[in-house]
N, C-alpha and C positions, 0 to 999 in steps of 0.2 A: 499396448506398445506398438501396434501396427495399424496402418490404414489400408483400405482396399487396394490402392495402387503402390503399396510399399514394396520396394525391392530389397531383397534380403542380402545382407553383407556376406553371408557364408552359404556355400552350396547346400548344406544340410541343416540350415537354420530352422526351416519349417518343422523338421522332425524333432529338433531340440526343443522348439517351442511347444510341441505337443507332448513332450516328456517321453518320447520313444527311446527304445534301446539304441545304444551307439551303433552306427553302421560298421560293418567289417571293413578292413582295409584302410582305415584312416591312419595318417602319419601321427607321430607322437604329438606334434604341435596341434594338429587337428583334434586329436583326442582331448587334449587339455582344454582347448577352446570349446569343444562340444559339451563337455561336462560342466564347464563354467557357465556356458550359455543356458544349458538345460536348468541348472540351479537358479540362474538369474530369472528366467521366465517363470519357474515354479514360485520363487519368492514374490515376484511381481503379481502373479495371479492369485496368490494367497494373501495379498495386500500387506506383505511384510516390508515393502518399499514402494515409494511413489514413482510415477512415470519419469520424472526428471532424474532421480537417482538411478533408476534402471537404465535410462538412456546413457547417462554418464558412465556407468559401469560397462555397458555394452561397448561404448567407444574405447574404453581402456582394454577390454578383452580383445577387441579387434586390433588395436595398436600392438599389443603384445603378440598376438597371433601373426600379424603381418611381419613384425620384426623377426620372430622365430622362423617364419617361412623363408624370409630373405636370407637370414643367417645360414639356414640349412642349405639353401641353394648356393650361397657363396662357398661354404665349406665343401660342397660336392665339386664345384668347379675348381677350387684350390687343390683338392686331392687329385683330380684328374690332371691338372697342370703339373703337380709335383711328380706324378707317375710318368707323365710324358717327358718331362725334363730329365728324369732319371734314365729313362730308356734312350733318349737322344744323346745324353752325355756318355752313356756306356758305349753306344755305337761309335761316337766320335773318338772316345779314348781308345777303343779297339783299333780304329783306323790309324791313329797316331802311333800306337805300339807296333802295328804291322808295317807301317811306312811313316817314319818320323820326318816327313817332309814339312817345310814351312807352311804349305797350303793346308795340310791336315791339322797342324797346330793352330793356325788362324781359324779354321773352321771350328775346332774345339772351343777356342776362346769365344767365337761368335755364338755358339750354342749355349755356352755357360752365361753369356751376357744377354741371351734372349734375342739376339739379332737374326738368328737363322735356325730353322729346323734341320736336323741332320738327315732324317729319313728321306731318301731320294723320292720315294713314291708320294710323299706328302709335299715335298718341296716343288715337285714338277707341277702339281695341281694348284698350288697356292698362288 
């Protein structure tokens, strides 16, 4: 399945190819891809599948791994965004309750609409 100048699609692919134990510290999607790849290489070396089938399966494993990786990153960013929005709206709501001025109300609406960050330390640097 490889040629001498073959570049590996995964950082731990060589270990999976050799049937090595899974490295510590892999994410869930890395673990799933590692086990799948290790099994794929084992089946290929045992002549349970031909090169074309193994290559097609490896592409599917890579595609699923890449989608899972991108999904996890999106979810991480989304969680961060929601936490930040919650904090910003809480600060803006507190300002409106302490001083119900039109400026504070407009700032709260802008924070809720995503037009402005409320935290002064971040707004000054942005």
